[in-house]
C-alpha positions in Angstrom: 96.3 81.9 115.9 97.1 83.4 112.2 95.7 86.9 111.4 93.5 87.5 108.4 92.7 90.2 106.4 89.5 92.2 107.3 86.9 91.8 104.6 87.9 95.5 102.9 91.6 94.9 102.8 90.7 91.9 101.4 88.6 93.2 98.3 91.3 95.6 98.7 93.9 93.3 97.5 91.5 91.9 94.6 90.8 94.9 92.7 93.6 95.7 90.2 94.4 99.2 88.2 92.9 97.7 84.9 89.5 97.8 86.7 89.9 101.2 88.0 92.2 103.1 85.5 90.9 105.8 83.3 92.3 104.4 79.7 92.4 107.9 78.1 95.0 109.9 79.7 95.9 113.4 79.0 99.4 113.9 78.2 101.7 116.5 77.0 105.2 116.9 75.8 108.0 118.2 77.7 108.6 121.2 75.2 105.0 122.5 76.1 104.1 125.8 77.6 104.0 125.9 81.2 100.3 127.8 80.7 99.1 125.0 78.4 99.9 122.6 80.8 98.2 124.5 83.6 95.2 125.1 81.6 94.7 121.3 81.0 94.9 120.4 84.6 92.7 123.0 85.4 90.2 122.4 82.6 90.0 118.9 83.3 89.8 118.8 86.8 93.1 116.7 86.9 96.2 116.7 89.4 98.7 115.3 87.0 100.0 114.8 83.4 102.0 112.1 82.4 105.0 113.7 80.1 105.6 111.7 77.0 108.4 111.8 74.5 107.8 111.7 70.5 107.3 107.8 70.9 104.5 108.0 73.9 107.2 107.0 76.4 106.5 108.6 79.9 109.4 110.7 80.6 108.3 112.7 83.6 104.9 114.1 85.1 103.5 117.9 85.4 101.3 118.2 88.8 99.9 120.5 90.4 102.3 120.1 93.4 105.0 121.3 90.7 103.0 124.3 90.3 102.8 125.2 94.0 106.4 124.7 94.2 107.2 126.9 91.2 104.5 129.5 92.8 106.3 129.3 96.3 109.5 129.5 95.0 107.9 133.0 92.7 107.2 134.8 96.0 110.8 134.6 96.8 112.4 135.5 93.6 114.0 138.9 93.5 116.5 138.5 90.9 115.7 138.9 86.7 117.2 135.0 86.6 114.7 133.9 89.0 112.0 136.0 87.6 112.5 134.5 84.2 111.6 131.2 85.5 108.4 131.7 85.9 107.6 133.5 82.9 104.8 132.3 80.1 107.8 131.3 77.7 108.7 128.5 80.4 108.3 125.0 78.9 107.2 121.8 81.5 110.8 120.4 81.3 112.1 122.7 83.4 109.4 122.0 86.2 108.6 118.4 85.7 108.9 115.8 88.2 111.3 113.4 85.9 111.0 110.3 88.5 107.7 109.3 87.8 106.3 106.5 90.0 104.2 104.4 87.9 102.0 100.8 88.2 101.3 98.0 85.9 97.3 97.3 85.0 98.3 94.4 87.7 98.5 96.4 90.4 96.6 95.8 93.3 94.3 98.8 94.5 95.9 98.4 98.1 99.5 98.7 96.8 98.0 101.8 94.8 96.3 103.2 97.9 99.3 102.5 99.9 102.0 104.3 97.4 99.8 107.5 97.0 99.5 107.7 101.0 103.0 106.9 101.6 104.7 109.1 98.5 102.1 111.7 98.7 101.1 111.8 94.6 97.7 111.9 93.3 98.5 110.1 89.6 100.0 107.5 88.6 100.6 106.3 84.9 99.7 103.1 84.0 102.3 101.5 81.8 102.9 98.0 79.8 106.2 97.7 77.7 106.5 100.8 78.9 103.7 102.5 77.3 101.3 104.5 78.6 98.2 102.5 78.8 95.8 104.5 81.3 96.3 106.4 84.5 95.0 106.2 87.9 94.2 109.2 89.5 92.7 110.5 92.8 89.3 110.4 91.8 89.8 106.9 90.7 90.9 105.9 94.1 88.3 107.7 96.1 85.5 106.7 94.1 87.0 103.1 94.5 87.5 103.3 98.5 83.9 104.7 99.0 82.5 102.0 97.0 84.3 99.5 99.0 83.2 101.0 102.0 79.3 101.1 101.1 79.6 97.7 100.2 80.7 96.4 103.3 78.3 98.7 104.8 75.4 97.3 103.1 
């Protein structure tokens, strides 16, 4: 007897990134000062900012996790060289993650959730022809998941 997906799993495979993504992604460039990136993350209550070049191509991402890594390293930084890394003059490109996990607008919710859980990431830039067209963040995923759960219960 062949196994079938549960109703919630079936629905998770029907929902696409285009259905839940935010169309207006907040971005930053790689020469921006770190305090500006931190300001944008806190102001908009987001966990990641795609880093784009002058042609709006995604070249990295700076996340809350990157800041925590940097702050953790600052706790043990004793030399002047290490201290300068955490100065307000430091720029995004020195801290950002360069290998960005991206998705396409047809990526399923199931695939997004799997990526986010397995890779411990919270922000998925959505690309089309290498251009940023939207973003799926942890709030989008949580809202979608609990809408599905609520739908299944009622």
